[in-house]
N, C-alpha and C positions, 0 to 999 in steps of 0.2 A: 515740546514734547514731554509727558509725564514721566518722571523716572521709574525704572523697574527696580524691583527689590533685589534681583539677581541677575546674572548673566544667562540668557536662555540660548544664544547663538554662540558659537567659537569657530571662528573661521582660523585653520590652522596651516601654516605653509610646511609641509613635510620633506621638501627638499627645495634647493635652489638652482637646480639643474634644469635643462630645457633641451629638448631635439629639435626645435624649430628656431627660426630667426625671423620672426614677424616683424615687419617694418614699422608698425605702430604701438608695439608692444613696450612698455616700462622695464622690460626684464634687464636689460643692458645697462641702463641708466641706474636702475635700484640695485644691481649686483655686481656692478663692476668692482668694487671695492670690498666685496665680500667673499671668503674662500666657500669654495663649493661644499654643500654639507647636506647630508640626509639625516633624518630623525631616525633614531632607533627605537624599536618598539619599547623596550624597557624604560628608556626615559619619557617615552610618551605615555605609558601607564603611570609613571610616577607622578608626573605633573598632573594628569587628569585625575587619577585618585585623590590627590590632595586638595586639588583646587575645583573641580567639578563632579562633586558626588551625586548632586541633584540631576533630575532630567534635563537634557538640553539636547540640541541640534549640533553636530559637529559637521562644518563643511570642510572637506579636504581641498584646498586650493590655494593658488598663490600666481605670482607672475612667474611660473615655472610649470613643469610637467610631473603632475602628481605620480603617474604611473611609473617614474623613473626611481621611485623609492620601493624596493623589493619588500618592504615590511607594511606598505599601506593598507594590505588586505587582512593583515592581523591586528592593525589598529581599527580596521572598520567591524571585524569580527568581535573585537573586544567592546567597542561601543554598543553595538548590536547586543550583545550578551548582558551589558547592564541596562538594557532597556532605553537607550538613546537611539535617536535618530542619525543617520549617516548620508551624508551627501558627497559626491565624488565628482570633481571638475577634470575634465581631460580635453585635450586637443583632438582626441579619438586616434592618432598614429599608433599607439601600442595597444589599441582596444581590440586584440585579436579574440579569436574563438575561445582560447583558454581563459583569459582574462575575463571575458564576455560571461562564460560560466560561472567563474567565481562571484562576479556580481550578481547573477541569478540565484545561485546558491545560498548566498550570504542575505538575500534580500534587501540589498541596498535601497535606501528609500528614494534617492535620487541620482541621476547621472547627469551633468550638463557638458555638452558637446559643442565646441566652437565651429560654426560652419556659416561662411558669410559670402560664398560664392559658388556657382556650379560650373564655373568656366575653370577647367584645368589650368590653363596658362595663367589666368589672374590670380587662381590660388598659389600657384608656384611663385610669382611676384610677390604677394602679400606675405607669404609664409616663409619663403627662402628654401622650400623643399617641393620637388614635384610629386605629392602625395596625395592628391584628391582622389583618386580610384581607390586608394588604401583605406581612406577616412570613409569613404561611402560603403566599401564593403564591410568594414568594421561595425558600422552602424546597422549595417543588415544582419549580421551575426549576433550583436547585442540584442536586437529586438527578438530575433529567433530564439536566443537562449532564454530570455525573459519569458516569452510565451509557453516554450516548452517545459519549463519549470512551474509555470503558474505563479511566477513572482510577482509582488506589487510594485516594483521598481519603476519610477516614473522618469523617461528620458526627455531632457529639455534641450532645445538648440538654441545657444546664444548667437546671435547674429550681430556684428558689428557694423554699424551704418555707415556707410562712406559715400562720397559723391560716385565713385565707380562700381560701388556694389549694390546702391538703392535700387536698381533695375532687376536685379536677382531675386527679389524676395519671393515673386510667384513661383520660381523654379524650386527653391528651396520648401516651399510650402508643399508643391507637387511631390517631392521626394518624401516629406514627412507623412503626406497622405498615403503613400504606397507602403510606407513602413509601419505605419501605424503610431507616429509619433505625435503627441497631443499639446505640446506647449512650445511657442517661440518668444524670445524674449529679443526685441530690438533695440540695441544698445548704441547709441549716439558715440562718436569716436571723441575720446576727452583729450583735451589738450594737456591737462594736468597743470602743475604749478610751473613748469617751463615755458620759456617763450616758443612759440610755435616754429617748428623746423619747416623746410620745403615740403615734406610729405603731408603735414598737418594742414599747412596753408592750402595745398592743392585738394586734399581729400576730405578735411574735416567741415563738416556743415555747421553752419550757425544755428541757434536755437530755432530762429524763424524758419530756416530752410527745414530743419527736422520736423517741426510742427506743421508746415506747410504741404508735407507729403499727402497723397490720397490714400489715407488710412481707411475710407469707406469702402474703398475699393479692395484693400487687402483684407479688412474685416469680413467682407461679403466673399471672397474667395476662401479665407480660413474657415468661415462658418460651413461652407458646403463640405469641407474636408474634415469637420470637427476638431479642428485645431484652435487652442485660445491664443490670443497674441497680446503681450504687453510691450510698451514702448518706454524708454526713458522720459521721465518726467521733470522739467525744472520747477513746475509748479509744488511738487511734493516735497522739495527741499524746504519748503515753509510751511505747508500743509499737507501731511501731518507731521514732517519734519523728520530728522534722521533720528534713528534709534541708537546710533553710537555715541557714547560709549556706556550707555546706560544698561542696555539688555544684550548687547553684541559687542565682540571684541575680536582683534586681529593678533594672534601669534606667530612670530617668525620662527625659522627653524632653530634659532638660538633661544627662544622662549622669551624674547622680548615682547612685551604687551603694546601694543598701539591702537591709536581711534581707528584707523583702517589701512588697509594696504598701500594706499597712495601716499602714507605720510611716512614710511619707514626710514627715509633718509633725513628725516628731520627729528633731531634729538628733543627738540621742544614737545613734541607730542608723544614722546616715550613715556609709557605710564609705569613701567616697572619691568620685572623680569620674574617669571614663575618658576624659574630653577631656586631661585634667591628667597622669594617671598610667595604667599599664597594669593589667589585673587581677591580675597576678604580684605589682606594688607593692602593691595593696590587700590582696592576701591575706597578703602579709608583715607588714602593721600590725600594731600592738598592739590597735587597735579590732577587726578581723577577729578576732584571736585571742581577744579577751576574749569576743566574743559567739558565736564558734564553740564556745568551750569550754562554754558553758551547754547548747547543744544535744548536744554530743558527750556529757555527762554524764547524758543522758536526760531533762534538764529543759526549761525554756521559758521566755521572757519573760514578766513579769506582764501586758503587753498582750495575751498569747497565750492566756489562760485560757478565753475563749469561742471560740476560733479553729475554724472549720468547714471548712476547706479541706484536711483529710485525710480520705481515704475508705477504706470498706471495701465489698467486695462484697456485697449481700444474697443 
């Protein structure tokens, strides 16, 4: 992939805390040895003023629950006031009517909500909390706030595809149709760099299984509801390839810069720290150039072999 002249997408982890216990999430393995931390607004402003003065997209997301940071809306407001785009990721549990109104008032560019089953008992098994009715109610509140305000916020559903949830896609599409949500991303359950545990062995689809699903039927149903559907694509890892770290970067709550969130426990892929350096100093480092050259050559890192974070429209 041709290198970009600057960072255009910044994904920032504004908290390490989470209110769910998802059986498939890397949260525990990534954060086990890290002190719980919430990014404060002043430090956020300091880092972003110094390193990201030009237009960019800020994605407030990590393997945690973004809405647990009470300053996150101040950060979004600040980014929007500077003319930047802001996307908020959440599991939906805290997305009550008050927060939904804040999102609409700020005209947040995008909100991604994770939802991969319409069966309450299965949701509880996967997420560790019996909260599906709350999440569904919150989705309705969010859409109502957006409509009432006339905001342009796009709501996106992220659906983690597993063997036990693959049959729920139509039900989730029907919900989206009722609520007026227009975009669904089907994300293959990733094994990551660790050896697969019992859960991933039983629930994880191979790429062949993933690609053999009846996407024609899914697309036909989605088209009737006016919904666009993307799916994880292994081909996209090679063509067009990954944009990391050339035009996009991941920042932890302690401001360490990494190629992507799945690598935060690997110091080999740490690019620098934006409390200590500017993004231009990071981009000029030998470490950044070394890793960037891998992707620019159309290749990828060994740990990326099961990456499911690149997508294609079905």
